[in-house]
N, C-alpha and C positions, 0 to 999 in steps of 0.2 A: 488587088486581089477579088473586091467587091466587083468592079465592073468587068473582071474577065471572068466571072463564075456567073453574074448576072447582069448579062448585057441589056436587058429592059429596064429603064428609068423607074417603071411603077415598082418592080421588083426590087431595084435597091433601095427605093424610098421606104418600103415593106420591111426589109431586110434590117435597115438602121434602126427603126421604130421598134423593132423587136429585139434586136441585140441590146439597144440602152435600156428599154423597160428590163431585160431580163437582168439587166449589168446592177441596175439600181436596187434589184431584188436581193443580190448577193453581196451583202452588207461587209461580209468577209473580203471580198477582192477592192483594194485599192487601187490597182491597174491591170487592164486589160495586156494580155500578151498576144503575139501573134498566132500563137497557138489556139488561144481562147477565140480568136476571129475564125482561123478556119475550122474549129470544131463546130460553130455556130452557123457559117455556111452550110458546112454538110447537112446539119439537122436542118436548117430554113429549106434547101433545095440537095438532097444528095447529089454526089458525083455520078455522072453518066445519065440522071433522069430529064426527061425530055421535057419536064415541066419546068416553066419560066417563073410562074407566079403561084404560089400554095394558093389553095381555098381560102377565101375571106371568111370573116365571123359575120354572125347576125346579132344582133341584140334588140328585144322589143321591151320596151319600158314603159310604164305607166309613171307619169310625171304629176307630183301634186305639187311640187315647189312652184313658186312663183318668181324667183330670180337664181342665178346661177349659184350664189354662195349658200344657199338652201338643198342644191342640188347634191344627190349621192354622189361621192367620189368615183365610182364605180361607171354610172353613165356620164358623168362629165368626161371621164377618159374615154370612153367609148365615144362620145361626140367629138371631142378632138382629134381622134384616130380614124374617123370615119373617112370614107369616101363619099358615100352618099347617105344623106339622111333623110328620113320621110317624117313629116310630123303633122299633126292635126293642129288645126287654129285653134287659137289661145296659149302655145308655148310662149313663153317669154322672151322677147328679143335678144336680153342678153344670155340665155341659154343658148339660142341658137349662134349667139356671138362667139361661143366657143368652138364653132366649127373651124376647120382650116379654111384657108382664104381660097383654095382650089377644090374644096368640098363641093357637091352637088347638093342643094337644100330644095326639097321638095314639098309643099304645102298640100296634105291630103284634103281631098273633098269629103267635109263629113255628113252631106245630105242635110236634110231639114231639120231633123232632131240634133244636130250636134255630135251625135254619137257612131261610129262605124256599124254597119250591121256585119252580121259574122260573114256573109259572102264575100263583102268589101275586104275586111280581114284576111279572109283565104285567098283572096287576088293578091292582096298584098304579100303574105308569106310566100306566094309561088315568085311572085316578082323579083322579093330580095332573096331568094334562095338560086334565082337564076344567077342575079348579079354577084354572089358571092362564089358561085362555081367559076365564075370569071377572074375570081381574086378579088374582088371589093370587100370592103369591112362595111357594113350597112347598120346602121342604127335607125330603130322605128319608135318615134316619141307619141305615145298617146296621152290624151288629156283626161284625167280623171276626178 
């Protein structure tokens, strides 16, 4: 059913991620039914829609943690589900290790002072928005 509704592999991967994340939040559900799957597919990309992948999400996060254990759960989850991760120098390797193997991880040039100026942050926001419109989930990690 999913393959017939979403012929694109990226769209299917995103659908299953959303499906299981939402299923884990519904603690009263002990088993998903075919009707649950149909409803989730329709919510993800409505029947008759020309869209193949819904727009992605963007998270901009300041990271103070020096290891993945101390990272806020929401940030860790965003890293785990991101397609593209932009990060400042100084983000701990085990934090970046949370990324999927197929994710693109890009270290940002912080300039001489170690901080991004306002223009660089604005360019990054525009670039992240471009990729999100293409359906990619983006996480931008800043070191504070």
